[in-house]
Wavefront OBJ file of the C-alpha trace (Angstrom):
o trace
v 14.822 -111.056 22.635
v 13.827 -114.571 23.743
v 16.630 -117.098 24.040
v 16.884 -120.223 21.922
v 15.149 -122.360 24.539
v 12.378 -119.785 24.915
v 11.623 -119.917 21.190
v 11.478 -123.674 21.460
v 8.976 -123.436 24.301
v 6.853 -120.964 22.320
v 6.883 -123.373 19.380
v 5.878 -126.298 21.599
v 3.285 -124.365 23.576
v 1.411 -123.019 20.540
v 1.569 -126.446 18.912
v 0.128 -128.258 21.933
v -2.429 -125.718 23.134
v -3.879 -124.973 19.688
v -2.809 -128.239 18.073
v -6.021 -130.251 18.199
v -8.224 -127.553 16.681
v -5.520 -126.610 14.202
v -5.190 -130.239 13.165
v -8.930 -130.557 12.488
v -8.978 -127.289 10.530
v -5.995 -128.330 8.401
v -7.332 -131.860 7.928
v -10.648 -130.504 6.638
v -8.845 -128.034 4.378
v -6.705 -130.809 2.933
v -9.785 -132.725 1.819
v -11.529 -129.545 0.705
v -8.798 -129.220 -1.932
v -9.937 -132.424 -3.681
v -13.595 -132.362 -2.632
v -14.931 -131.946 -6.174
v -12.893 -134.931 -7.317
v -14.091 -137.073 -4.403
v -17.698 -136.159 -5.180
v -17.063 -137.174 -8.789
v -15.757 -140.576 -7.679
v -18.604 -141.227 -5.251
v -21.563 -140.076 -7.388
v -22.150 -141.778 -10.766
v -24.503 -139.019 -11.924
v -21.520 -136.636 -12.049
v -19.650 -138.702 -14.648
v -20.065 -138.554 -18.442
v -18.340 -139.872 -21.548
v -16.711 -137.082 -23.602
v -18.092 -136.442 -27.079
v -16.837 -134.270 -29.903
v -19.601 -131.650 -29.825
v -20.342 -129.557 -26.735
v -23.836 -128.295 -26.023
v -24.220 -124.528 -25.995
v -25.061 -122.563 -22.871
v -28.468 -121.892 -24.360
v -29.159 -125.606 -24.827
v -28.169 -126.367 -21.263
v -30.348 -123.543 -19.919
v -33.293 -124.663 -22.038
v -33.101 -128.144 -20.542
v -33.155 -126.763 -17.018
v -36.026 -124.388 -17.734
v -38.087 -127.163 -19.348
v -37.416 -129.793 -16.680
v -37.784 -127.451 -13.692
v -40.141 -124.748 -14.882
v -41.497 -124.096 -11.370
v -38.068 -123.418 -9.849
v -35.922 -120.310 -9.667
v -32.999 -120.799 -12.044
v -29.794 -119.234 -10.721
v -26.787 -120.420 -12.692
v -24.980 -123.058 -14.748
v -21.315 -123.911 -14.151
v -19.081 -125.500 -16.758
v -17.642 -128.960 -16.008
v -14.278 -129.071 -14.270
v -13.031 -131.904 -16.488
v -14.089 -133.411 -19.839
v -15.547 -136.411 -17.952
v -17.600 -134.245 -15.551
v -21.122 -132.897 -15.767
v -22.096 -129.277 -15.970
v -24.063 -128.135 -12.915
v -27.088 -125.885 -12.657
v -28.337 -124.384 -9.404
v -32.077 -124.044 -8.916
v -34.364 -123.506 -5.956
v -37.997 -124.171 -5.199
v -40.002 -124.692 -2.063
v -40.371 -128.449 -2.463
v -36.807 -129.045 -3.688
v -34.843 -126.557 -1.630
v -31.554 -125.388 -3.106
v -30.710 -128.078 -5.640
v -27.977 -128.998 -8.108
v -29.036 -130.280 -11.503
v -26.351 -132.317 -13.247
v -26.239 -131.957 -17.030
v -24.366 -133.829 -19.719
v -22.320 -130.996 -21.274
v -22.325 -132.754 -24.657
v -25.994 -133.762 -25.024
v -27.614 -131.246 -22.615
v -29.479 -134.111 -20.935
v -30.148 -134.238 -17.193
v -28.062 -136.991 -15.590
v -29.451 -136.456 -12.102
v -30.088 -133.954 -9.355
v -28.976 -133.687 -5.782
v -29.155 -131.464 -2.765
v -26.847 -128.482 -2.683
v -25.198 -130.264 0.249
v -22.577 -132.613 -1.141
v -19.148 -133.465 0.252
v -17.651 -130.364 -1.342
v -20.172 -128.054 0.312
v -19.946 -129.851 3.653
v -16.165 -129.803 3.903
v -15.812 -126.237 2.574
v -18.380 -124.848 5.010
v -16.780 -126.701 7.896
v -13.248 -125.657 6.995
v -14.206 -122.070 6.274
v -16.263 -121.227 9.358
v -17.337 -124.356 11.302
v -20.790 -123.909 9.759
v -20.736 -120.320 11.053
v -21.117 -121.504 14.636
v -22.476 -118.734 16.832
v -21.980 -116.253 13.997
v -18.245 -116.140 14.746
v -17.065 -119.340 13.071
v -14.982 -117.545 10.457
v -13.087 -115.691 13.179
v -12.560 -118.873 15.185
v -10.996 -120.571 12.189
v -8.874 -117.723 10.875
v -7.470 -116.805 14.285
v -5.659 -120.138 14.242
v -3.674 -118.856 11.267
v -1.926 -116.545 13.711
v -0.933 -119.415 16.008
v 0.308 -121.343 12.969
v 2.481 -118.388 11.949
v 3.769 -117.957 15.508
v 4.698 -121.634 15.711
v 6.458 -121.477 12.335
v 8.397 -118.331 13.244
v 9.465 -119.730 16.602
v 10.665 -122.943 14.950
v 12.899 -121.042 12.544
v 14.321 -118.944 15.379
v 15.240 -121.845 17.636
v 16.405 -124.258 14.896
v 19.807 -122.747 14.227
v 21.118 -122.592 10.672
v 18.016 -124.353 9.435
v 18.776 -123.377 5.838
v 21.698 -125.840 5.885
v 19.670 -128.784 7.119
v 17.383 -129.647 4.202
v 19.441 -132.711 3.319
v 20.611 -133.624 6.834
v 18.835 -136.580 8.421
v 20.171 -138.417 11.454
v 19.163 -142.056 11.687
v 18.102 -143.640 14.932
v 15.232 -145.223 16.779
v 12.366 -143.902 18.828
v 12.220 -140.167 19.318
v 15.332 -139.541 17.168
v 13.614 -140.921 14.082
v 10.356 -139.108 14.848
v 12.158 -135.849 15.618
v 14.270 -135.960 12.463
v 11.205 -136.757 10.365
v 9.332 -133.857 11.967
v 12.165 -131.389 11.324
v 12.885 -132.540 7.766
v 9.236 -132.527 6.739
v 8.865 -129.112 8.358
v 11.777 -127.667 6.406
v 10.549 -128.960 3.050
v 7.045 -127.679 3.703
v 8.083 -124.258 5.033
v 6.686 -122.499 1.977
v 3.359 -124.311 2.288
v 2.922 -123.687 6.023
v 3.763 -120.010 5.537
v 1.330 -119.787 2.631
v -1.511 -121.326 4.660
v -0.801 -118.995 7.586
v -0.593 -115.836 5.471
v -3.705 -116.568 3.405
v -5.591 -117.508 6.561
v -4.637 -114.177 8.122
v -5.756 -112.472 4.911
v -9.203 -114.053 5.326
v -9.254 -112.734 8.890
v -8.436 -109.219 7.670
v -11.139 -109.448 4.999
v -13.753 -110.542 7.529
v -12.825 -107.782 9.975
v -12.902 -105.136 7.246
v -16.299 -106.336 6.029
v -17.883 -106.536 9.487
v -16.312 -103.592 11.288
v -15.182 -101.069 8.691
v -16.577 -100.489 5.206
v -18.985 -103.442 4.834
v -17.744 -104.126 1.309
v -17.532 -107.682 -0.019
v -16.481 -107.071 -3.620
v -15.056 -104.434 -5.928
v -18.182 -104.473 -8.097
v -21.540 -106.187 -7.859
v -25.197 -105.981 -6.977
v -26.244 -104.409 -3.712
v -24.620 -102.316 -0.985
v -21.703 -104.695 -0.271
v -20.005 -103.746 -3.575
v -17.685 -100.764 -3.921
v -18.948 -100.130 -7.464
v -22.611 -100.782 -8.205
v -23.537 -102.570 -11.421
v -26.191 -100.435 -13.166
v -29.625 -101.917 -13.732
v -30.998 -102.526 -17.239
v -32.864 -99.635 -18.811
v -35.882 -101.755 -19.716
v -38.295 -103.220 -17.155
v -37.721 -106.816 -16.004
v -40.743 -108.020 -17.976
v -39.209 -107.048 -21.312
v -38.519 -109.899 -23.724
v -35.008 -111.292 -23.380
v -32.672 -112.036 -26.229
v -31.801 -115.732 -26.629
v -29.094 -116.803 -24.182
v -26.662 -117.845 -26.899
v -27.089 -114.433 -28.551
v -26.220 -112.737 -25.274
v -23.198 -115.021 -24.883
v -21.976 -113.946 -28.328
v -22.377 -110.282 -27.368
v -20.259 -110.917 -24.302
v -17.614 -112.773 -26.298
v -17.412 -109.838 -28.653
v -16.801 -107.499 -25.721
v -14.415 -109.953 -23.999
v -12.890 -112.135 -26.737
v -10.361 -113.726 -24.384
v -12.869 -114.746 -21.716
v -13.309 -118.501 -21.208
v -16.790 -118.524 -19.695
v -17.050 -120.855 -16.712
v -20.389 -119.815 -15.261
v -23.573 -118.271 -16.625
v -26.013 -116.788 -14.132
v -29.497 -115.900 -15.382
v -30.603 -115.364 -11.776
v -27.545 -113.662 -10.297
v -27.601 -110.159 -11.798
v -30.395 -107.563 -11.808
v -33.810 -108.740 -13.033
v -33.629 -108.464 -16.801
v -29.846 -108.874 -16.879
v -27.393 -111.754 -17.295
v -24.165 -112.418 -15.408
v -21.213 -114.475 -16.670
v -17.762 -115.108 -15.221
v -14.692 -116.924 -16.424
v -10.957 -117.161 -16.926
v -9.039 -114.645 -19.004
v -5.452 -115.842 -18.772
v -4.603 -113.974 -15.582
v -2.324 -115.684 -13.065
v -3.777 -116.838 -9.749
v -7.259 -115.377 -9.702
v -10.690 -116.881 -9.186
v -13.029 -117.090 -12.159
v -15.247 -114.471 -10.561
v -12.437 -111.917 -10.865
v -13.428 -111.601 -14.547
v -17.131 -111.064 -15.102
v -19.619 -109.293 -17.311
v -23.175 -108.105 -16.663
v -25.267 -107.633 -19.792
v -28.744 -106.232 -20.401
v -30.776 -109.306 -21.423
v -33.217 -107.187 -23.401
v -30.807 -105.524 -25.833
v -27.384 -107.083 -25.213
v -25.821 -103.862 -23.919
v -22.869 -104.415 -21.582
v -23.732 -103.075 -18.126
v -20.430 -103.815 -16.400
v -17.207 -105.465 -17.537
v -14.644 -106.360 -14.856
v -11.118 -107.292 -15.915
v -8.866 -108.765 -13.196
v -5.842 -106.944 -14.626
v -7.474 -103.583 -13.847
v -8.448 -104.301 -10.257
v -6.952 -102.185 -7.465
v -4.221 -104.001 -5.535
v -6.382 -104.902 -2.538
v -9.124 -106.490 -4.637
v -6.570 -108.222 -6.860
v -5.066 -109.826 -3.754
v -8.537 -110.765 -2.571
v -9.135 -112.675 -5.798
v -5.752 -114.411 -5.423
v -6.178 -115.729 -1.869
v -8.393 -118.696 -2.780
v -6.204 -120.091 -5.598
v -3.185 -119.899 -3.291
v -4.974 -121.371 -0.292
v -6.662 -124.266 -2.101
v -4.197 -124.793 -4.939
v -6.824 -125.067 -7.674
v -5.022 -122.753 -10.112
v -3.447 -125.616 -12.105
v -6.230 -128.166 -12.108
v -5.719 -131.682 -10.819
v -1.912 -131.560 -10.709
v -1.746 -128.499 -8.444
v -4.592 -129.823 -6.275
v -2.704 -133.100 -5.829
v 0.395 -131.163 -4.790
v -1.590 -129.138 -2.242
v -3.299 -132.287 -0.947
v 0.025 -134.014 -0.263
v 1.492 -130.999 1.503
v -1.744 -130.586 3.442
v -1.288 -134.102 4.786
v 2.323 -133.227 5.640
v 1.123 -130.182 7.607
v -1.373 -132.348 9.494
v 1.438 -134.787 10.222
v 3.643 -131.990 11.559
v 0.930 -130.919 14.003
v 0.360 -134.517 15.087
v 4.013 -135.505 15.522
v 4.938 -132.209 17.147
v 2.436 -132.786 19.939
v 3.592 -136.377 20.334
v 7.243 -135.324 20.548
v 6.461 -132.656 23.111
v 4.498 -135.016 25.342
v 7.068 -137.817 25.135
v 9.949 -135.404 25.789
v 8.390 -134.050 28.983
v 7.311 -137.504 30.097
v 10.940 -138.666 30.114
v 12.409 -135.479 31.602
v 12.779 -134.596 35.252
v 9.497 -134.983 37.051
v 8.224 -137.756 34.796
v 4.695 -137.954 33.494
v 3.409 -135.218 35.758
v 5.222 -132.615 33.665
v 3.943 -133.585 30.242
v 0.605 -131.894 30.805
v 0.794 -128.124 30.966
v -2.001 -126.608 33.079
v -3.774 -125.163 30.033
v -3.482 -128.280 27.880
v -6.630 -130.064 28.912
v -8.642 -126.881 29.083
v -7.678 -126.286 25.425
v -8.588 -129.866 24.512
v -11.948 -129.553 26.264
v -12.764 -126.259 24.547
v -11.820 -127.756 21.180
v -14.087 -130.764 21.663
v -16.977 -128.572 22.848
v -16.605 -126.235 19.856
v -16.478 -129.120 17.385
v -19.508 -130.830 18.934
v -21.411 -127.533 18.846
v -20.457 -127.108 15.186
v -22.327 -130.345 14.429
v -25.578 -128.741 15.550
v -24.663 -125.576 13.669
v -24.122 -127.705 10.563
v -27.589 -129.238 10.802
v -29.153 -125.816 11.344
v -27.271 -124.309 8.401
v -28.157 -127.179 6.073
v -31.821 -126.993 7.008
v -32.241 -123.244 6.807
v -30.028 -122.485 3.813
v -30.525 -125.515 1.585
v -33.481 -127.598 2.774
v -36.937 -128.013 1.207
v -40.182 -126.923 2.846
v -42.668 -129.670 3.745
v -46.019 -128.664 5.249
v -44.633 -125.217 5.935
v -41.603 -126.527 7.854
v -37.995 -126.462 6.677
v -36.480 -129.937 6.401
v -32.944 -131.243 6.182
v -31.828 -131.750 2.579
v -31.536 -135.344 1.411
v -27.991 -136.506 0.683
v -27.001 -138.797 -2.131
v -25.541 -142.154 -1.002
v -22.141 -141.043 -2.293
v -22.190 -137.739 -0.408
v -23.371 -139.460 2.771
v -20.609 -142.061 2.542
v -17.914 -139.405 2.055
v -19.138 -137.200 4.901
v -19.558 -140.073 7.364
v -16.156 -141.524 6.437
v -14.384 -138.192 6.872
v -16.047 -137.592 10.244
v -15.166 -141.106 11.436
v -11.513 -140.733 10.419
v -11.302 -137.292 12.023
v -12.832 -138.476 15.300
v -10.456 -141.467 15.376
v -7.431 -139.228 14.825
v -8.625 -136.803 17.499
v -8.997 -139.685 19.949
v -5.491 -140.884 19.097
v -4.137 -137.341 19.508
v -5.691 -137.081 22.983
v -4.521 -140.576 23.936
v -0.932 -139.842 22.930
v -1.023 -136.625 24.916
v -2.459 -138.415 27.934
v -0.184 -141.462 27.734
v 2.860 -140.405 25.726
v 5.474 -143.003 24.748
v 8.493 -142.730 27.041
v 11.312 -143.364 24.575
v 14.236 -144.790 26.500
v 16.961 -143.778 24.065
v 17.878 -141.384 21.355
v 16.969 -138.170 23.133
v 17.465 -135.258 20.755
v 15.995 -132.246 22.472
v 16.937 -128.620 22.445
v 19.892 -129.210 24.774
v 21.791 -131.234 22.197
v 21.274 -128.652 19.459
v 22.821 -126.022 21.664
l 1 2 3 4 5 6 7 8 9 10 11 12 13 14 15 16 17 18 19 20 21 22 23 24 25 26 27 28 29 30 31 32 33 34 35 36 37 38 39 40 41 42 43 44 45 46 47 48 49 50 51 52 53 54 55 56 57 58 59 60 61 62 63 64 65 66 67 68 69 70 71 72 73 74 75 76 77 78 79 80 81 82 83 84 85 86 87 88 89 90 91 92 93 94 95 96 97 98 99 100 101 102 103 104 105 106 107 108 109 110 111 112 113 114 115 116 117 118 119 120 121 122 123 124 125 126 127 128 129 130 131 132 133 134 135 136 137 138 139 140 141 142 143 144 145 146 147 148 149 150 151 152 153 154 155 156 157 158 159 160 161 162 163 164 165 166 167 168 169 170 171 172 173 174 175 176 177 178 179 180 181 182 183 184 185 186 187 188 189 190 191 192 193 194 195 196 197 198 199 200 201 202 203 204 205 206 207 208 209 210 211 212 213 214 215 216 217 218 219 220 221 222 223 224 225 226 227 228 229 230 231 232 233 234 235 236 237 238 239 240 241 242 243 244 245 246 247 248 249 250 251 252 253 254 255 256 257 258 259 260 261 262 263 264 265 266 267 268 269 270 271 272 273 274 275 276 277 278 279 280 281 282 283 284 285 286 287 288 289 290 291 292 293 294 295 296 297 298 299 300 301 302 303 304 305 306 307 308 309 310 311 312 313 314 315 316 317 318 319 320 321 322 323 324 325 326 327 328 329 330 331 332 333 334 335 336 337 338 339 340 341 342 343 344 345 346 347 348 349 350 351 352 353 354 355 356 357 358 359 360 361 362 363 364 365 366 367 368 369 370 371 372 373 374 375 376 377 378 379 380 381 382 383 384 385 386 387 388 389 390 391 392 393 394 395 396 397 398 399 400 401 402 403 404 405 406 407 408 409 410 411 412 413 414 415 416 417 418 419 420 421 422 423 424 425 426 427 428 429 430 431 432 433 434 435 436 437 438 439 440 441 442 443 444 445 446 447 448 449 450 451 452 453 454
């Protein structure tokens, strides 16, 4: 069993060696939590004035089909807030994958934009570094293990930590920074553990999908579903019932379902897909869905989150826990604040480590472990490479075709401003992180290292 000092070294080592990449991952995840809200602030076409009457799903779909008759119509999502637009997803060769913003009260188009907005950018980066080299998801989720190791080591070397939530020693220099680091760490224990555990869950999911059964969902279309949704009996060319009629059939079958998304182009040809919330705790909307035959209104598949096997129930719970969107704006705000605290812990922990070794025996020469700069270099190379991966992903997955060549999607001014600002802030913080590691402050007083705690 490692001694107290050994646990401290494990905590410091994992924090420093993986710290820069972990910081960037956590910083992107923090802003991913409120990405929809930031898009709403930056893009006027996403804002509406609430009215008493809401347009029906059929009215919204009719607007999209009339305005974009030459495009494939995939889905419409309900607005997140009363002051937000509904959003339809369409695709055509000259538009690429596009979002159409609809006034949910009048069913009028308020604007359209590329599928790439700040939300999509920050989610794709945080989730898998734009799937760099096809292994981006593994690169990101593996850092959940180092986060858990660092957390566990901290609890093992910080004796009687459960008594120290309200203990804060005052002082200057490293004492103040160290006490702030420890106190913030204690109060955010639950959050750090939650991020580590859900991140490891994503790693397990990815490994199971890629190396074991190849299953992505409990039920769905195609071979990645455990249970296949049956196709409609009639041929795809059969006349469809009106969308609002199909919605009523679904509401009869699922009276408690608050429909959040309607997908004319997501199910089998000739079928309709809807998903929503049904009062279950901590599940994504897609945990509750219905497929219906668009020709006769017969229910093809009805998934209820309460009847899911344990594994798939946990799978539907990971996202709400990781991103904190289960309670709307208030829970997102809570997650955002604690996300910033986690980023601060990574930042200050590295600073404390470097300054501690810089003032110990051997001076500045000891504050750089042999692997430190190799880890920093690898991190920078991976992040720079992810930029190219991001351009490639945006072009191939979302861009329009011009003269037979895929182009980058055009960003709205609001989306461009958010993305550029986030990148600039992140690069500045990375530079500061590296500078502090290279030239740590040599606090002359108030040393509060592991020796004193013992």
